[in-house]
MARVODO-375404 format. One line per 5 residues: their letters; for each residue x negated, y negated, z of C-alpha. Coordinates in nm, 3 decimals. Layout:
A) X,Y,Z  ...
This chain:
MRTAL) -8.895,0.093,-0.521  -8.580,-0.036,-0.709  -8.784,-0.267,-0.916  -9.019,-0.006,-1.027  -8.730,0.228,-1.113
KTLSV) -8.544,-0.035,-1.306  -8.876,-0.079,-1.511  -8.913,0.278,-1.564  -8.528,0.293,-1.683  -8.601,0.018,-1.919
ATAVL) -8.900,0.197,-2.050  -8.731,0.522,-2.125  -8.446,0.358,-2.279  -8.659,0.178,-2.542  -8.874,0.501,-2.601
CLSAG) -8.558,0.707,-2.641  -8.423,0.454,-2.890  -8.715,0.454,-3.081  -8.765,0.815,-3.100  -8.507,0.887,-3.337
VASAD) -8.609,0.661,-3.616  -8.841,0.791,-3.871  -9.192,0.617,-3.852  -9.360,0.442,-4.107  -9.744,0.422,-4.198
AKYNL) -9.893,0.243,-3.912  -9.981,-0.127,-3.949  -10.218,-0.118,-3.643  -10.464,0.162,-3.598  -10.654,0.108,-3.293
KMTTT) -10.954,0.288,-3.122  -10.929,0.330,-2.747  -11.213,0.411,-2.532  -11.150,0.583,-2.173  -11.293,0.687,-1.846
TPEGT) -11.212,1.040,-1.870  -11.298,1.346,-2.078  -11.063,1.491,-2.303  -10.823,1.760,-2.191  -10.829,1.686,-1.808
VTWKM) -10.538,1.600,-1.619  -10.626,1.245,-1.607  -10.680,1.256,-1.974  -10.306,1.374,-2.015  -10.186,1.139,-1.766
FAEDI) -10.341,0.825,-1.928  -10.468,0.849,-2.265  -10.207,1.117,-2.419  -9.917,0.935,-2.260  -10.045,0.592,-2.405
ENKIA) -10.104,0.756,-2.749  -9.766,0.919,-2.746  -9.541,0.638,-2.612  -9.701,0.358,-2.795  -9.617,0.541,-3.120
IATNG) -9.276,0.610,-3.018  -9.207,0.241,-2.891  -9.333,0.086,-3.190  -9.163,0.323,-3.448  -9.489,0.406,-3.591
EMKIK) -9.627,0.055,-3.649  -9.897,0.092,-3.400  -10.102,0.409,-3.347  -10.375,0.452,-3.089  -10.662,0.711,-3.122
AYGSG) -10.815,0.772,-2.776  -11.162,0.875,-2.709  -11.315,1.048,-2.410  -11.566,0.895,-2.188  -11.901,0.892,-2.378
ALAGL) -11.761,0.906,-2.706  -11.726,0.538,-2.811  -11.869,0.399,-2.461  -12.014,0.523,-2.107  -11.799,0.550,-1.822
FEGHK) -11.876,0.213,-1.703  -11.891,0.035,-2.042  -11.518,-0.006,-2.165  -11.517,-0.375,-2.117  -11.842,-0.373,-2.321
AVADG) -11.727,-0.198,-2.576  -11.427,-0.420,-2.632  -11.645,-0.719,-2.649  -11.907,-0.571,-2.907  -11.616,-0.393,-3.107
RADLA) -11.697,-0.053,-3.053  -11.357,0.008,-2.948  -11.034,-0.209,-2.991  -10.895,-0.120,-2.661  -11.017,0.017,-2.328
HQYPA) -10.814,0.211,-2.063  -11.049,0.152,-1.792  -11.073,0.127,-1.416  -11.174,-0.259,-1.346  -11.386,-0.157,-1.025
FEINQ) -11.652,-0.092,-1.268  -11.733,-0.449,-1.335  -11.713,-0.558,-0.966  -12.056,-0.681,-0.958  -11.973,-0.922,-1.246
SPASA) -11.627,-0.975,-1.177  -11.526,-0.915,-0.814  -11.164,-1.022,-0.875  -11.139,-0.678,-1.020  -11.110,-0.561,-0.663
FISAI) -10.751,-0.681,-0.634  -10.634,-0.437,-0.921  -10.885,-0.143,-0.857  -10.933,-0.101,-0.518  -11.057,-0.312,-0.213
PGGMG) -11.114,-0.168,0.143  -10.822,-0.238,0.372  -10.596,-0.358,0.075  -10.253,-0.278,-0.001  -10.118,0.083,-0.049
SDAKI) -10.008,0.193,-0.373  -9.614,0.122,-0.311  -9.687,-0.235,-0.206  -9.948,-0.304,-0.474  -9.707,-0.164,-0.762
MWVLA) -9.456,-0.390,-0.637  -9.690,-0.681,-0.640  -9.793,-0.609,-0.981  -9.456,-0.547,-1.115  -9.236,-0.797,-0.938
GGGKQ) -9.445,-1.002,-0.715  -9.655,-1.193,-0.967  -9.947,-0.970,-0.995  -9.976,-0.868,-1.351  -9.918,-1.235,-1.464
LWAGY) -10.219,-1.370,-1.256  -10.425,-1.067,-1.381  -10.325,-1.165,-1.739  -10.436,-1.544,-1.661  -10.771,-1.429,-1.511
RNSQG) -10.841,-1.195,-1.837  -10.736,-1.467,-2.063  -10.999,-1.707,-1.900  -11.254,-1.438,-2.012  -11.116,-1.439,-2.360
LMGLI) -10.941,-1.103,-2.286  -10.606,-0.943,-2.227  -10.542,-0.704,-1.973  -10.212,-0.482,-1.917  -10.169,-0.297,-1.597
CGAIG) -10.160,0.062,-1.745  -10.199,0.345,-1.462  -10.203,0.410,-1.112  -10.323,0.666,-0.839  -10.263,0.702,-0.471
AEIFA) -10.514,0.677,-0.199  -10.834,0.843,-0.195  -10.997,1.065,0.059  -11.206,0.852,0.302  -11.486,1.115,0.301
HSHKK) -11.551,1.501,0.266  -11.821,1.509,0.520  -12.039,1.726,0.708  -12.010,1.525,1.017  -11.703,1.449,1.194
IQKLA) -11.607,1.075,1.158  -11.321,0.925,1.355  -11.450,0.633,1.592  -11.635,0.326,1.485  -11.939,0.462,1.664
DLKGF) -11.938,0.757,1.415  -12.023,0.548,1.144  -12.369,0.438,1.279  -12.639,0.600,1.041  -12.364,0.773,0.859
KYRTA) -12.542,0.870,0.523  -12.230,0.802,0.279  -12.186,0.809,-0.110  -11.934,0.519,-0.177  -11.909,0.246,-0.432
GANTQ) -11.795,-0.112,-0.504  -11.687,-0.343,-0.231  -11.688,-0.051,0.036  -12.055,-0.069,0.004  -12.091,-0.377,0.162
VMRKL) -11.829,-0.324,0.438  -11.983,0.022,0.532  -12.326,-0.142,0.575  -12.169,-0.426,0.788  -12.022,-0.121,1.025
GARPT) -12.336,0.035,1.059  -12.321,0.308,0.803  -12.597,0.384,0.524  -12.415,0.347,0.202  -12.580,0.505,-0.127
LVPGP) -12.430,0.517,-0.490  -12.467,0.780,-0.726  -12.259,0.855,-1.039  -11.958,1.068,-1.034  -12.087,1.373,-1.187
EVFTL) -12.374,1.403,-0.925  -12.152,1.348,-0.628  -12.089,1.729,-0.571  -12.463,1.816,-0.589  -12.550,1.554,-0.356
LERKG) -12.309,1.662,-0.099  -12.370,2.031,-0.155  -12.740,1.966,-0.078  -12.663,1.744,0.199  -12.839,1.453,0.049
VDGAE) -12.562,1.248,0.215  -12.353,1.336,0.526  -12.026,1.261,0.358  -11.886,1.111,0.016  -11.594,0.953,-0.115
YLDPY) -11.497,0.987,-0.507  -11.144,1.065,-0.583  -10.788,1.121,-0.451  -10.718,1.458,-0.271  -10.623,1.639,-0.604
GNNSL) -10.939,1.519,-0.795  -11.171,1.589,-0.500  -11.003,1.943,-0.464  -11.048,2.005,-0.833  -11.406,1.934,-0.790
GFAKI) -11.450,2.186,-0.487  -11.553,1.928,-0.231  -11.366,2.093,0.036  -11.560,2.417,0.006  -11.883,2.247,0.064
AKYII) -11.794,2.004,0.329  -11.596,2.096,0.650  -11.443,1.757,0.739  -11.174,1.578,0.558  -11.154,1.224,0.673
IPGMH) -10.835,1.024,0.612  -10.659,0.779,0.527  -10.868,0.638,0.229  -10.889,0.280,0.377  -11.174,0.198,0.152
APSAL) -10.962,0.278,-0.173  -10.597,0.257,-0.041  -10.471,0.232,-0.393  -10.597,0.199,-0.754  -10.455,0.070,-1.074
YELLM) -10.593,0.097,-1.439  -10.577,-0.152,-1.716  -10.547,-0.151,-2.099  -10.802,-0.403,-2.209  -10.850,-0.573,-2.538
KKSMW) -10.960,-0.900,-2.689  -10.716,-1.194,-2.639  -10.780,-1.289,-2.994  -10.627,-0.948,-3.101  -10.349,-0.969,-2.886
DKLPK) -10.250,-1.325,-3.005  -10.231,-1.176,-3.349  -9.976,-0.914,-3.288  -9.608,-0.967,-3.329  -9.416,-1.070,-3.020
NIQKQ) -9.205,-0.737,-3.048  -9.533,-0.538,-3.045  -9.674,-0.726,-2.753  -9.336,-0.631,-2.567  -9.343,-0.276,-2.647
MEVVC) -9.707,-0.219,-2.539  -9.612,-0.397,-2.194  -9.317,-0.176,-2.162  -9.517,0.137,-2.231  -9.773,0.044,-1.967
DSVLI) -9.498,-0.008,-1.712  -9.382,0.334,-1.793  -9.748,0.489,-1.770  -9.815,0.305,-1.442  -9.486,0.468,-1.279
NSYAV) -9.545,0.777,-1.431  -9.911,0.836,-1.357  -9.832,0.737,-0.994  -9.568,1.014,-0.970  -9.795,1.286,-1.131
SLVNN) -10.088,1.169,-0.884  -9.876,1.182,-0.582  -9.720,1.522,-0.635  -10.062,1.662,-0.699  -10.200,1.496,-0.404
VKAMK) -9.935,1.644,-0.177  -10.037,1.991,-0.301  -10.390,1.929,-0.254  -10.350,1.810,0.104  -10.109,2.101,0.169
EFAAS) -10.406,2.327,0.054  -10.670,2.159,0.268  -10.415,2.182,0.590  -10.383,2.578,0.532  -10.764,2.621,0.494
KKNEI) -10.948,2.768,0.792  -11.269,2.617,0.642  -11.163,2.252,0.685  -11.054,2.017,0.950  -10.861,1.704,0.857
VTLDK) -10.958,1.424,1.059  -10.781,1.086,1.092  -10.989,0.766,1.158  -10.895,0.598,1.486  -10.709,0.279,1.460
EVQEA) -11.005,0.062,1.565  -11.184,0.198,1.243  -10.882,0.118,1.018  -10.870,-0.231,1.132  -11.261,-0.276,1.096
IRAGG) -11.232,-0.177,0.748  -10.940,-0.393,0.679  -11.112,-0.695,0.852  -11.438,-0.626,0.660  -11.236,-0.600,0.328
RAWAA) -11.100,-0.937,0.387  -11.448,-1.093,0.511  -11.612,-0.956,0.163  -11.305,-1.094,-0.007  -11.367,-1.474,0.161
EKIAS) -11.739,-1.434,0.081  -11.676,-1.373,-0.312  -11.426,-1.651,-0.303  -11.662,-1.906,-0.190  -11.946,-1.767,-0.426
EAKKG) -11.711,-1.774,-0.732  -11.588,-2.106,-0.645  -11.936,-2.257,-0.650  -11.949,-2.108,-1.013  -11.665,-2.301,-1.109
NMWMG) -11.437,-1.982,-1.127  -11.111,-2.023,-0.899  -10.953,-1.692,-1.016  -11.099,-1.490,-0.735  -10.916,-1.724,-0.466
KLAES) -10.567,-1.733,-0.670  -10.574,-1.373,-0.683  -10.666,-1.306,-0.319  -10.407,-1.581,-0.204  -10.123,-1.393,-0.395
YYAFQ) -10.258,-1.033,-0.280  -10.290,-1.105,0.087  -9.973,-1.290,0.121  -9.785,-1.012,-0.030  -9.961,-0.754,0.171
DDWKN) -9.880,-0.934,0.469  -9.522,-1.007,0.393  -9.476,-0.623,0.323  -9.641,-0.504,0.610  -9.426,-0.745,0.841
NSSYQ) -9.104,-0.689,0.672  -9.086,-0.334,0.523  -8.987,-0.153,0.860  -8.641,-0.094,0.727  -8.776,0.167,0.486
VLDAV) -8.755,0.551,0.533  -9.110,0.700,0.491  -9.144,1.052,0.451  -9.472,1.095,0.653  -9.577,1.215,0.975
SK) -9.659,0.912,1.215  -10.013,0.906,1.337
């Protein structure tokens, strides 16, 4: 974590130095579409933080106006809004493009992938963000890694899911690459938009559902309507967000503004991760104290099956993308999985404040 803390220290220093200087009229006024409604915890954690820090870091040369989901573009349309000019920027979750851009799974979430600590280190110091920028550049875009949350809950469930056999026939609301992984493990995955998950789970239209991290799900009341809380979130062990724009716009920005935007996004990345984890621990404490709920840990065989399933999915997509002449899926996968294996095999020296399972 030293690398991340060093990055945060640099970001804080730049922001503090800039804060005392009177800001001039903005030279760059940009509209940013987001994935969250205004006023929510995630709005403050992402949109407001980006707005405020960009204004300070650039001494007022750049001002970003954030818009809640639906104002400029729908929840899944950030990249489209940038492409057609409805927005200059999109703060978005790359997984929303997974059908068109399967490589987005390495930045958003891939079943059995890296946990947040390793993934953030890969991005900041292991070559991840440079690879992602290269991939986005190949699409005529620029993407800065600009936000993080921790692992999700595997499922809030009416059924106890612990063993591999328990997944057989399990009606499960999920999304992205996990849909294919779960289907191969015998589950019956279905996808509905986020706002509909609570009602679907409440009416038992599914046996269980995954949607957000512990804090997000707790805020939505999932634990009140489903007894079992299944962990760990192997389907989405970490999630990163990006600040997306056209490459042509990025290339026209002065080098100092580009660097300031990068520093701001590094700061937002670490800060959002901290806020997310603090709230998640509070939510898990509440779950544990509840007499209505039972926290269930997936057996090792299930966790390993999901890990293997995620890599098998990636291998399939590497091959299919290569046939189209797109080698970026393979480049990202090679770097990502090499880093994950090194981290897993050589990080036992770390002190982790967690109960062993």
